[in-house]
C-alpha positions as CSV (number, residue, x, y, z in Angstrom):
1,M,-17.3,-11.5,28.7
2,S,-20.8,-12.0,27.6
3,S,-21.9,-15.4,26.3
4,Y,-23.2,-13.8,23.0
5,K,-20.3,-11.7,22.1
6,K,-16.5,-11.7,22.5
7,E,-14.5,-8.4,22.1
8,I,-11.2,-8.7,20.6
9,Y,-8.2,-6.1,21.2
10,H,-4.6,-5.6,20.1
11,G,-3.3,-3.4,22.7
12,E,-5.8,-0.5,23.3
13,I,-7.5,-1.0,19.8
14,H,-10.8,-2.3,19.5
15,V,-10.2,-4.6,16.4
16,A,-13.4,-6.8,16.2
17,T,-16.5,-8.5,18.2
18,I,-17.5,-12.2,17.6
19,V,-21.3,-12.4,17.8
20,K,-23.3,-15.4,18.6
21,P,-27.0,-14.1,18.4
22,L,-28.6,-17.4,19.3
23,K,-27.1,-16.9,22.8
24,A,-28.2,-13.5,23.2
25,P,-30.5,-12.6,26.1
26,S,-34.3,-11.6,25.7
27,G,-35.1,-8.1,24.4
28,L,-32.8,-5.7,22.3
29,N,-29.1,-6.0,22.7
30,F,-26.7,-3.7,20.9
31,V,-23.5,-5.6,20.5
32,T,-21.6,-2.2,19.2
33,D,-21.0,1.0,21.2
34,D,-22.6,4.1,20.0
35,D,-19.5,5.6,18.7
36,K,-18.7,2.8,16.2
37,F,-19.1,3.3,12.6
38,I,-21.5,0.3,12.0
39,Q,-24.2,-0.3,14.4
40,L,-25.2,-4.1,15.3
41,G,-28.3,-5.0,17.4
42,I,-29.7,-8.6,18.1
43,W,-33.6,-8.7,18.5
44,N,-34.5,-11.8,20.6
45,W,-38.4,-11.3,21.2
46,K,-41.2,-13.6,21.8
47,K,-44.1,-14.0,19.7
48,N,-46.6,-11.1,19.4
49,K,-43.9,-8.5,20.4
50,S,-44.6,-5.3,18.4
51,L,-42.3,-2.5,17.6
52,D,-43.6,1.1,17.0
53,A,-43.7,2.1,13.5
54,H,-41.1,4.8,12.9
55,F,-38.6,6.0,10.4
56,H,-35.0,7.3,10.6
57,N,-34.0,11.0,10.1
58,W,-31.8,12.6,7.6
59,F,-28.7,14.2,9.1
60,K,-25.1,14.0,8.2
61,R,-22.9,11.5,9.5
62,E,-19.2,11.0,9.1
63,A,-17.4,7.9,8.8
64,Y,-13.4,7.8,8.4
65,R,-13.0,4.0,8.0
66,T,-15.2,1.1,6.4
67,N,-16.3,-1.2,9.3
68,E,-17.8,-4.6,8.1
69,F,-20.0,-7.4,9.5
70,I,-20.1,-11.1,8.2
71,Y,-22.6,-13.7,9.3
72,V,-22.1,-17.3,8.4
73,I,-25.6,-18.5,7.3
74,K,-24.0,-21.9,6.2
75,G,-20.4,-23.1,6.4
76,K,-17.3,-22.2,8.2
77,V,-14.8,-19.1,7.8
78,K,-11.4,-18.6,9.2
79,A,-10.8,-14.7,9.9
80,N,-7.1,-13.9,10.2
81,L,-6.5,-10.6,12.1
82,F,-3.3,-8.5,11.2
83,T,-1.7,-5.2,12.0
84,E,-2.0,-2.7,9.1
85,E,1.9,-3.3,8.6
86,G,1.0,-7.1,8.0
87,N,1.9,-8.5,11.6
88,F,-0.2,-11.5,12.4
89,I,-2.5,-10.9,15.3
90,D,-4.8,-13.8,15.7
91,S,-7.2,-16.2,14.0
92,F,-11.0,-17.0,14.7
93,I,-13.2,-19.4,13.6
94,I,-16.8,-18.2,12.5
95,K,-19.0,-21.0,12.3
96,K,-22.9,-21.4,11.2
97,N,-25.2,-18.8,13.1
98,E,-22.3,-16.7,14.2
99,G,-20.9,-13.4,13.1
100,M,-17.8,-11.1,13.2
101,I,-17.7,-7.0,13.3
102,L,-14.4,-5.6,12.0
103,Y,-13.7,-2.4,13.1
104,A,-9.8,-1.7,12.6
105,L,-6.7,-2.9,11.4
106,A,-6.5,-5.6,8.7
107,H,-8.1,-9.1,8.0
108,E,-8.4,-11.8,5.6
109,Y,-10.8,-14.8,5.3
110,K,-10.4,-18.4,4.6
111,I,-13.4,-20.3,3.5
112,L,-13.1,-23.8,5.4
113,K,-16.5,-25.3,4.1
114,D,-18.9,-24.4,1.3
115,S,-20.5,-21.3,2.8
116,I,-23.1,-18.6,2.4
117,I,-22.1,-15.6,4.1
118,I,-23.8,-12.3,4.6
119,E,-21.5,-9.0,4.5
120,S,-22.8,-5.7,5.5
121,K,-20.4,-2.4,5.4
122,N,-21.2,1.2,6.3
123,G,-21.4,3.1,3.1
124,P,-21.4,4.8,0.6
125,F,-18.9,2.7,-1.2
126,L,-16.5,4.9,-3.3
127,G,-14.7,1.9,-4.8
128,V,-12.1,-0.4,-4.2
129,D,-8.9,1.7,-4.9
130,K,-10.3,4.3,-2.3
131,D,-11.6,1.9,0.2
132,K,-8.8,-0.9,0.5
133,T,-5.3,-1.2,0.6
134,L,-3.9,-4.8,0.2
135,I,-1.0,-6.0,2.8
């Protein structure tokens, strides 16, 4: 296990990854595997590093599920993980300067301290009714 990321599995299912960017090694470190619907990399560069100017090509991609990433700027959140049937799997505390990528199954959040949290998901967003099932 890397010091800057912790992979969470339920059986064979890769459910989530906890990320601690401030512990990432130097350079570009991709947290996610190439086959994930959401991609997350951590840049840990020294001053005066330059990255080549570029743009990203247009092409069709398919995603069959929404993945999300939360990053705690301030505060603390508890992430509870469940099966899609509602069976509890585990809980994790995500603190300031930490994040969590959710790939599969179900989750809920409990805000434990006043918090500012960034959330990012793959899109396009097609509405709550199509995107979510409450358990």
